[in-house]
C-alpha positions as CSV (number, residue, x, y, z in Angstrom):
1,M,-0.2,-0.2,0.2
2,S,1.1,3.7,-0.3
3,I,0.0,7.2,0.1
4,L,-2.3,8.7,-2.1
5,T,-2.2,12.8,-2.7
6,V,-5.2,13.7,-3.8
7,E,-5.8,17.3,-5.4
8,T,-8.6,19.5,-4.3
9,T,-9.7,23.2,-4.2
10,P,-10.9,25.0,-1.3
11,F,-14.8,25.3,0.5
12,D,-15.5,28.6,1.4
13,D,-18.1,27.2,4.3
14,Q,-15.7,25.4,6.8
15,K,-14.9,28.1,9.5
16,P,-15.2,26.3,12.9
17,G,-18.2,27.7,14.8
18,T,-18.6,27.6,18.7
19,S,-17.7,23.9,19.2
20,G,-15.9,23.2,15.6
21,L,-17.6,22.5,12.2
22,R,-21.2,21.6,11.8
23,K,-23.4,21.0,8.9
24,K,-25.7,19.0,7.3
25,T,-24.3,15.4,7.3
26,K,-25.0,14.5,3.2
27,V,-22.1,18.3,3.2
28,F,-19.8,16.1,5.0
29,M,-20.3,13.2,3.1
30,G,-19.5,15.0,0.3
31,D,-16.6,14.5,-2.0
32,H,-13.6,16.0,-0.3
33,Y,-15.4,17.7,2.2
34,L,-14.5,15.8,5.5
35,E,-11.2,15.3,4.2
36,N,-10.3,18.9,3.3
37,F,-11.3,19.5,6.5
38,V,-9.1,17.1,8.6
39,Q,-6.0,17.9,6.1
40,A,-6.8,21.7,7.6
41,I,-6.9,20.2,10.9
42,F,-3.4,18.7,10.7
43,D,-1.6,21.5,8.4
44,G,-3.0,24.1,11.1
45,I,-1.4,22.5,13.9
46,G,1.7,22.4,12.5
47,G,1.4,18.5,11.2
48,V,0.9,14.8,12.7
49,T,4.2,13.7,12.2
50,G,5.6,11.6,14.9
51,K,2.2,12.5,16.8
52,R,-0.3,10.4,19.1
53,L,-3.8,11.5,18.7
54,V,-7.0,10.2,20.1
55,V,-9.8,9.5,17.7
56,G,-13.8,9.2,18.1
57,G,-17.8,9.9,18.3
58,D,-20.8,9.9,19.3
59,G,-21.6,6.9,16.7
60,R,-24.4,9.3,14.4
61,F,-24.6,8.4,10.9
62,Y,-21.4,8.7,9.2
63,N,-19.6,8.2,12.7
64,D,-17.6,5.1,11.2
65,K,-17.0,5.9,8.0
66,A,-15.7,9.3,9.0
67,V,-13.0,7.5,11.6
68,K,-11.8,5.3,9.2
69,I,-10.9,8.2,6.7
70,I,-9.4,10.4,9.7
71,L,-7.5,7.3,10.6
72,R,-6.0,6.7,7.2
73,M,-5.3,10.5,6.6
74,A,-3.3,10.4,10.0
75,A,-1.1,7.4,8.8
76,A,-0.2,9.2,5.4
77,N,0.6,12.3,7.5
78,G,3.1,10.4,9.3
79,A,1.3,10.0,12.6
80,A,2.6,7.8,15.0
81,R,-0.3,6.7,17.0
82,V,-4.1,7.0,17.4
83,I,-6.4,5.7,20.3
84,V,-9.6,5.0,19.0
85,G,-12.8,3.8,20.7
86,Q,-14.0,0.7,19.8
87,G,-16.1,0.8,16.6
88,G,-15.4,4.5,16.5
89,L,-17.3,5.4,19.7
90,L,-16.2,7.9,22.8
91,S,-18.2,10.2,24.5
92,T,-16.9,14.0,24.5
93,P,-15.5,13.4,28.3
94,A,-14.2,10.4,27.4
95,A,-12.4,11.2,24.6
96,S,-10.9,14.4,26.5
97,H,-9.8,11.8,29.6
98,L,-8.0,9.8,27.1
99,I,-6.1,12.5,25.7
100,R,-5.2,13.9,29.3
101,L,-4.7,10.1,30.5
102,N,-2.4,8.9,27.7
103,K,-0.5,12.2,27.3
104,T,-1.4,12.4,23.8
105,D,-1.0,15.5,21.1
106,G,-4.6,16.2,21.2
107,G,-7.5,14.6,19.4
108,I,-10.2,14.8,16.8
109,I,-14.1,14.5,18.3
110,L,-16.6,13.6,15.7
111,S,-20.4,14.9,17.3
112,A,-23.0,17.7,16.6
113,S,-23.6,17.5,20.0
114,H,-27.5,17.8,20.9
115,N,-28.2,18.1,17.2
116,P,-30.4,15.5,15.6
117,G,-28.9,12.7,13.6
118,G,-29.3,10.9,10.5
119,E,-28.1,10.8,6.6
120,N,-30.6,13.7,6.7
121,E,-29.8,15.7,9.9
122,D,-26.4,17.1,11.4
123,F,-22.4,16.1,11.6
124,G,-19.5,17.4,13.1
125,I,-15.9,17.2,13.8
126,K,-13.5,19.3,16.0
127,Y,-10.1,19.0,17.4
128,N,-8.9,19.3,21.3
129,T,-5.6,20.3,22.4
130,A,-3.2,18.1,24.6
131,N,-5.1,19.3,27.5
132,G,-8.2,17.5,26.3
133,G,-10.0,20.5,25.9
134,P,-11.5,22.6,22.6
135,A,-9.1,24.3,20.2
136,P,-8.8,28.0,21.3
137,E,-9.2,30.2,19.0
138,G,-5.8,30.7,17.3
139,V,-5.9,27.0,16.5
140,T,-9.3,27.4,15.2
141,D,-8.0,30.5,13.3
142,A,-5.2,28.7,11.8
143,I,-7.2,25.6,11.0
144,F,-9.7,28.3,9.4
145,A,-7.0,29.7,7.2
146,K,-5.9,26.5,6.1
147,T,-9.4,25.6,4.6
148,K,-8.5,28.7,2.2
149,S,-5.7,27.7,0.6
150,M,-6.5,24.1,0.6
151,S,-5.0,22.1,-2.6
152,S,-4.4,18.2,-1.5
153,Y,-4.6,15.9,0.9
154,K,-2.9,13.0,1.8
155,I,-5.0,9.7,2.6
156,W,-3.5,6.1,2.7
157,D,-4.7,3.9,0.1
158,G,-6.2,1.0,2.3
159,E,-8.3,-0.2,4.7
160,A,-9.1,1.0,8.0
161,P,-8.2,-1.6,10.8
162,D,-11.2,-3.4,11.9
163,L,-12.4,-1.1,14.6
164,D,-14.2,-3.7,17.0
165,A,-11.3,-5.9,17.7
166,L,-9.3,-4.2,21.1
167,G,-5.7,-4.1,20.9
168,D,-2.9,-3.1,18.1
169,S,-3.0,-3.0,14.8
170,H,-1.0,-1.5,12.3
171,L,-1.7,1.5,9.1
172,G,1.5,1.7,7.5
173,D,4.0,2.7,10.2
174,M,1.2,4.0,12.4
175,V,-0.1,2.1,15.4
176,V,-4.3,1.8,15.8
177,T,-5.0,1.0,19.6
178,V,-8.5,0.3,19.7
179,V,-9.5,0.6,23.5
180,D,-12.7,0.0,25.1
181,P,-14.4,3.2,25.3
182,V,-15.8,3.3,28.5
183,S,-13.8,1.6,31.3
184,D,-11.8,4.5,31.8
185,Y,-13.7,6.9,32.2
186,A,-15.7,4.4,34.6
187,D,-12.6,4.3,36.5
188,L,-12.1,7.9,36.8
189,M,-15.7,8.2,38.6
190,E,-14.9,6.1,40.9
191,T,-12.2,8.9,42.6
192,L,-14.1,11.4,42.3
193,F,-17.4,10.3,43.8
194,D,-18.3,8.2,47.1
195,F,-20.0,5.3,45.1
196,G,-19.9,3.4,48.5
197,A,-22.9,6.1,49.2
198,I,-24.0,6.0,46.5
199,R,-24.6,2.3,46.6
200,G,-26.2,2.7,49.9
201,L,-29.2,4.8,48.3
202,F,-30.1,2.4,45.6
203,A,-30.2,-0.5,48.1
204,D,-32.1,1.8,50.5
205,N,-34.6,1.4,47.1
206,F,-33.7,5.1,45.8
207,T,-35.6,5.4,42.6
208,M,-34.2,6.9,39.7
209,R,-34.6,6.9,35.8
210,F,-31.5,8.1,33.1
211,D,-32.6,8.9,29.6
212,A,-29.8,8.4,27.5
213,M,-31.9,9.3,24.1
214,C,-30.2,6.9,22.2
215,A,-27.0,8.4,22.4
216,I,-23.3,7.8,23.1
217,T,-24.1,7.8,27.0
218,G,-26.0,4.9,27.7
219,P,-23.5,2.4,27.9
220,Y,-21.5,4.7,30.4
221,A,-24.5,5.0,32.0
222,I,-25.5,1.5,32.4
223,E,-22.1,0.7,33.1
224,V,-21.6,2.9,35.7
225,L,-25.4,3.1,37.4
226,E,-26.4,-0.2,36.8
227,N,-23.4,-2.6,37.4
228,R,-20.9,-0.6,39.8
229,L,-23.6,1.1,41.3
230,G,-26.2,-1.4,41.8
231,A,-29.0,0.8,40.2
232,A,-32.0,-1.7,38.9
233,K,-32.0,-2.9,35.8
234,G,-33.8,-0.5,33.5
235,T,-33.0,2.5,35.2
236,V,-31.1,3.9,31.9
237,V,-33.7,3.7,29.3
238,H,-32.7,4.3,25.6
239,G,-29.2,3.1,26.1
240,T,-28.5,2.0,22.9
241,P,-26.4,4.6,20.7
242,L,-28.8,4.2,17.5
243,P,-27.0,6.5,14.4
244,D,-30.6,8.5,14.1
245,F,-31.0,8.5,18.0
246,G,-34.4,6.6,17.4
247,G,-35.7,9.7,15.7
248,M,-35.2,11.7,18.9
249,H,-33.4,14.8,19.1
250,P,-30.9,14.3,21.3
251,D,-30.6,17.8,23.4
252,P,-31.7,17.2,27.1
253,N,-34.0,19.9,28.5
254,P,-37.8,19.7,29.1
255,T,-39.0,20.1,25.5
256,W,-36.9,17.5,24.1
257,A,-37.0,15.2,26.9
258,H,-40.5,15.1,27.8
259,E,-40.8,11.2,28.2
260,L,-38.8,11.7,31.3
261,M,-40.4,14.9,32.1
262,D,-43.4,13.2,31.8
263,E,-42.5,10.1,33.9
264,M,-40.9,12.3,36.6
265,F,-44.0,15.0,37.3
266,S,-46.4,11.4,37.1
267,E,-48.1,10.8,40.6
268,D,-46.0,7.5,41.0
269,G,-42.5,9.0,39.3
270,P,-39.2,7.9,40.6
271,D,-37.0,10.0,43.2
272,F,-34.6,11.3,40.6
273,G,-34.3,11.7,36.9
274,A,-31.6,12.9,34.4
275,A,-30.6,13.1,30.8
276,S,-27.7,13.1,28.5
277,D,-27.1,14.3,25.0
278,G,-25.7,13.0,21.8
279,D,-21.9,13.2,22.6
280,G,-22.5,13.0,26.4
281,D,-21.4,16.2,27.6
282,R,-24.8,17.7,28.3
283,N,-26.8,17.0,31.4
284,M,-30.8,18.2,32.8
285,I,-31.5,17.2,36.5
286,V,-34.8,16.3,37.6
287,G,-36.6,15.7,40.8
288,H,-39.8,13.8,41.6
289,N,-42.4,16.7,40.3
290,V,-39.2,19.2,39.9
291,Y,-36.9,20.5,37.5
292,V,-33.6,21.8,37.9
293,S,-32.3,24.7,35.9
294,P,-29.1,24.4,34.8
295,S,-27.8,27.8,36.2
296,D,-29.1,26.2,39.5
297,S,-27.6,23.3,39.4
298,L,-24.1,24.8,39.1
299,A,-24.8,26.8,42.2
300,L,-26.0,24.1,44.5
301,I,-23.2,21.7,43.3
302,A,-20.8,24.7,43.9
303,A,-22.6,24.7,47.2
304,H,-22.3,21.4,48.2
305,A,-19.4,20.2,46.0
306,K,-16.9,19.2,49.5
307,N,-19.0,16.1,49.9
308,A,-17.5,14.7,47.1
309,P,-14.3,12.9,48.0
310,G,-12.3,14.4,44.8
311,Y,-13.5,17.9,45.9
312,K,-13.1,17.7,49.5
313,D,-10.7,20.3,50.4
314,G,-12.7,22.7,48.5
315,L,-13.0,24.9,45.2
316,P,-10.2,26.9,43.9
317,G,-12.8,28.8,42.0
318,V,-16.0,28.6,40.0
319,A,-16.5,29.8,36.5
320,R,-19.9,30.7,34.6
321,S,-20.7,31.4,30.9
322,M,-21.9,35.3,30.4
323,P,-25.7,34.2,29.9
324,T,-25.4,32.2,32.7
325,S,-27.5,33.0,35.6
326,A,-25.4,34.8,38.7
327,A,-26.8,32.3,40.6
328,V,-23.3,30.7,41.4
329,D,-22.1,33.8,42.0
330,R,-23.7,34.0,44.9
331,V,-22.1,31.1,46.4
332,A,-18.9,32.0,45.1
333,R,-19.2,35.0,47.3
334,A,-20.4,33.1,50.7
335,L,-17.6,30.2,50.1
336,G,-15.0,33.3,49.6
337,I,-14.1,32.3,46.1
338,P,-13.3,33.6,42.7
339,C,-16.0,33.4,40.1
340,F,-15.2,34.4,36.7
341,E,-17.5,35.1,33.9
342,T,-16.2,33.8,30.3
343,P,-18.0,33.8,27.0
344,T,-19.9,31.3,25.6
345,G,-18.2,28.3,24.8
346,W,-16.6,25.6,27.0
347,K,-12.7,26.4,25.3
348,F,-12.9,29.6,27.5
349,F,-12.3,28.0,30.6
350,G,-9.7,25.6,30.0
351,N,-7.2,28.1,30.8
352,L,-9.1,28.6,33.9
353,M,-8.5,25.1,35.1
354,D,-5.3,24.7,33.6
355,A,-3.9,27.6,35.5
356,G,-5.6,25.5,39.1
357,K,-7.9,29.0,39.3
358,V,-11.3,26.8,38.9
359,A,-12.4,23.7,39.4
360,L,-15.9,23.8,38.7
361,C,-17.8,25.5,35.4
362,G,-21.2,25.8,34.1
363,E,-23.2,27.1,31.5
364,E,-26.9,27.0,30.8
365,S,-27.1,25.3,28.0
366,F,-27.0,22.3,30.2
367,G,-23.5,21.8,30.4
368,T,-21.6,21.4,34.2
369,G,-18.4,19.8,34.6
370,S,-15.0,20.1,36.5
371,D,-11.2,20.0,36.1
372,H,-11.4,15.9,35.8
373,V,-11.2,16.5,32.1
374,R,-11.6,19.7,29.9
375,E,-15.2,19.4,28.6
376,K,-18.4,19.5,29.9
377,D,-19.7,16.1,31.5
378,G,-23.3,15.0,31.9
379,L,-22.6,11.9,33.5
380,W,-20.5,13.3,35.9
381,A,-22.8,16.0,37.2
382,V,-25.6,13.4,37.2
383,L,-23.2,11.8,39.5
384,M,-22.6,14.9,41.4
385,W,-26.1,14.9,42.5
386,L,-26.1,11.5,43.2
387,N,-23.4,12.1,46.0
388,I,-25.0,15.0,47.5
389,I,-28.4,13.1,47.9
390,A,-26.7,10.3,49.6
391,A,-24.3,12.6,51.8
392,T,-27.2,15.2,52.9
393,G,-30.2,12.6,52.7
394,K,-32.3,15.4,51.4
395,G,-34.3,14.8,47.9
396,V,-33.7,17.3,45.0
397,G,-36.9,19.7,45.7
398,E,-35.6,19.9,49.6
399,L,-32.3,20.8,48.2
400,L,-33.7,23.5,46.2
401,R,-35.7,25.1,48.6
402,A,-32.9,24.9,51.2
403,H,-30.7,26.8,48.5
404,F,-33.0,29.4,47.6
405,K,-34.0,30.3,51.2
406,E,-30.0,30.7,51.5
407,F,-29.0,32.6,48.6
408,G,-32.4,34.3,47.0
409,R,-33.9,32.9,43.6
410,N,-32.5,33.9,40.1
411,Y,-35.5,32.9,38.0
412,Y,-34.0,32.4,34.7
413,S,-35.2,31.1,31.0
414,R,-33.7,30.8,27.8
415,H,-35.6,31.4,24.9
416,D,-34.7,29.9,21.4
417,Y,-36.1,31.3,18.0
418,E,-34.8,28.1,15.4
419,A,-34.0,28.6,11.9
420,V,-34.7,32.0,11.5
421,E,-34.2,33.1,8.2
422,S,-30.3,34.7,8.6
423,D,-31.4,38.2,7.2
424,K,-34.1,38.4,9.6
425,A,-32.0,37.0,12.5
426,Q,-29.0,39.9,11.6
427,A,-32.0,42.6,11.8
428,A,-33.2,42.1,15.4
429,Y,-29.3,41.7,16.5
430,Q,-28.2,44.7,14.7
431,K,-31.1,46.6,15.9
432,L,-30.3,45.9,19.6
433,R,-27.1,46.5,19.2
434,A,-27.4,49.8,17.8
435,D,-29.8,50.8,20.3
436,L,-27.5,50.1,23.0
437,A,-25.6,53.1,23.9
438,A,-29.5,54.9,24.0
439,L,-31.0,52.2,26.4
440,S,-29.6,53.5,29.9
441,G,-31.7,55.4,32.4
442,T,-35.2,54.6,29.8
443,T,-38.2,52.2,31.8
444,Y,-40.2,50.0,30.7
445,G,-43.0,49.2,33.0
446,D,-41.4,49.2,36.1
447,L,-37.8,48.2,35.2
448,N,-35.4,51.0,34.8
449,V,-32.5,50.0,32.2
450,A,-29.5,50.4,34.4
451,Q,-26.3,49.6,31.8
452,A,-26.0,48.1,27.6
453,D,-23.4,46.9,26.4
454,E,-21.8,44.6,24.4
455,F,-20.3,41.7,26.2
456,G,-16.1,41.2,25.8
457,Y,-13.8,39.3,27.6
458,T,-10.0,39.4,28.4
459,D,-8.6,35.8,29.7
460,P,-6.7,35.9,32.7
461,V,-4.2,34.2,32.1
462,D,-2.7,34.4,28.3
463,G,-4.0,38.2,28.1
464,S,-5.8,37.3,24.9
465,V,-9.0,39.1,24.2
466,S,-12.7,38.0,23.0
467,N,-15.0,40.7,21.8
468,A,-18.7,40.8,20.4
469,Q,-19.5,37.7,22.7
470,G,-23.3,39.0,23.1
471,L,-25.8,41.9,24.1
472,R,-26.4,42.7,27.6
473,V,-29.4,44.7,29.1
474,M,-29.4,44.9,32.8
475,F,-32.2,46.9,34.6
476,E,-31.9,48.0,38.0
477,G,-32.1,45.2,41.0
478,G,-30.5,42.8,39.0
479,S,-32.4,41.7,36.2
480,R,-31.2,41.3,32.8
481,F,-31.5,39.7,29.4
482,V,-29.3,38.9,27.1
483,L,-29.3,38.4,23.3
484,R,-26.5,36.0,21.3
485,M,-26.2,34.4,17.9
486,S,-26.0,30.6,18.5
487,G,-22.5,29.1,16.9
488,T,-24.1,25.3,17.3
489,G,-26.8,25.4,14.3
490,T,-26.7,24.5,11.2
491,S,-30.1,25.3,9.3
492,G,-30.7,29.2,9.0
493,A,-29.7,31.0,12.4
494,T,-30.6,30.8,16.3
495,L,-31.4,33.8,18.1
496,R,-30.9,33.0,22.0
497,L,-32.4,35.1,24.2
498,Y,-31.7,35.0,28.1
499,L,-34.0,36.1,30.9
500,E,-33.3,36.4,34.4
501,R,-34.6,38.0,37.3
502,Y,-32.8,38.0,41.2
503,E,-35.5,37.6,44.3
504,D,-34.8,37.1,47.8
505,D,-38.1,37.4,49.1
506,P,-39.4,34.4,50.9
507,D,-42.9,34.5,49.6
508,Q,-41.8,35.1,46.2
509,L,-39.5,31.9,45.9
510,D,-41.9,29.5,44.6
511,L,-43.4,31.2,41.5
512,D,-43.4,29.6,37.9
513,P,-40.1,31.1,36.5
514,Q,-41.9,32.3,33.1
515,D,-44.9,34.3,35.4
516,A,-42.0,35.8,37.5
517,L,-39.9,36.8,34.1
518,A,-43.3,38.3,32.6
519,P,-42.0,42.1,33.0
520,I,-38.5,41.2,31.4
521,I,-40.1,39.3,28.2
522,S,-42.4,42.4,28.4
523,A,-39.1,44.7,28.0
524,A,-37.4,42.4,25.8
525,E,-40.1,42.5,23.2
526,Q,-40.5,46.2,23.2
527,I,-36.7,46.9,23.1
528,V,-35.5,44.5,20.3
529,G,-39.5,43.6,18.8
530,F,-38.9,39.9,18.0
531,A,-42.4,39.3,16.9
532,A,-42.3,41.9,14.1
533,T,-38.7,41.1,12.9
534,L,-38.9,37.8,13.2
535,G,-42.2,37.6,12.4
536,R,-42.5,34.5,15.0
537,A,-45.3,35.1,17.6
538,K,-43.4,32.7,20.3
539,P,-40.1,31.3,20.5
540,D,-39.4,28.0,19.6
541,V,-38.0,26.4,22.4
542,I,-38.5,27.3,26.0
543,T,-35.9,26.0,28.7
């Protein structure tokens, strides 16, 4: 066999977004499209000659074929070794762990995260650096620059090894190591949490439902929850990863995980419920008759993290994305630790964790994690909640009520306008941007605008600057709304409206969030004009 050099021409739509490059699956299946971007990754990081990589994905349609293409290209480009999950499968947090555990030079993860899968749905690819985290902007900019000048790519002229057979094989001079995708990750979880206490929960008739949404977390959840922790067989539902996620939309929120929500809010529902997404990095936490917002989950975990053995010495600091509610800020102040506010995108947490400034991070988009890896981690968050419940003897509802009593409540919601015509989305966004300077001092009902700006971020570790990270309108008293253009969609544009109101009146801590936020929702409509500009009477998804 030999190395082929294939002539090609650049594609003009290969700029990575918030978390890699995402397109419709058939776009990636087109001639040279995937190959061009993989070669751009290799060239953008200075080549892979002699380097060691991790490769795997969430099992969505085209994952198996794409992994084999990447292996053939890595061999042709001189890589020394590639570690790949059996069957080409790896959850995103497990891939991050393998990069760190094996001290590789980085890895390629195939996923479109919470987006639907299938031949007519979405696919994605991203590069993670040697720390296990998503490539920072400097690296993705270099990769994008290479996509614009691509004239050829290299690929091994021969079949990739059998990915179902564990162990080492060769592709040319490159070693391909196929590993169990679950075991190393599950072993890591045992070092972080009190598995004995959690086993005691399940032995005491504690009931749980975990909805893996026919996605990658299924095998991980079955191994950890059922096999190692003793949860009843069948605790994990939809646990077999399918190329089209069984027709499900693998986004763990109340809208798409409605089957779980129905069960948790039924008369005889389980004590605890959770769901994860397409690639295993997101989570939703639910108690019997109680839903936990991701922002509140982050704050409560921060307040109780010492209950888990891996965090018994306390947290050096916490971080949240700018659109995430300030609930965790209040916990950080009480603990006397710093709280960092970053742009959206897990890559912004990497420097803070590597520098030892934070050990817990979270985003409102159902992402929570710690410095055990450099990705958010859905199953990790579920285990943290189970550890807290086991240690405190309190259920989800009790924990939340106690938390709100101590810290007050940040009522919070996100309204998504999905697949909006790009020109309409831009019109709404640019209208608010143009109006920011004139908003301070204006009044909408009982709300007075204290400040309006566009969020920018200077990294406290390396000094890098990220501008244009979202538009903020802040009212007196701590209420606010934020508007962002999403970087994770593949069709049209998605506008995300984030709404927040702080309340510390003990008699006002049990309101319906949409009712509590009604004045903020009204003010946002008056200021932005979603109905008129977008032609949408209401958001597509409310979380």
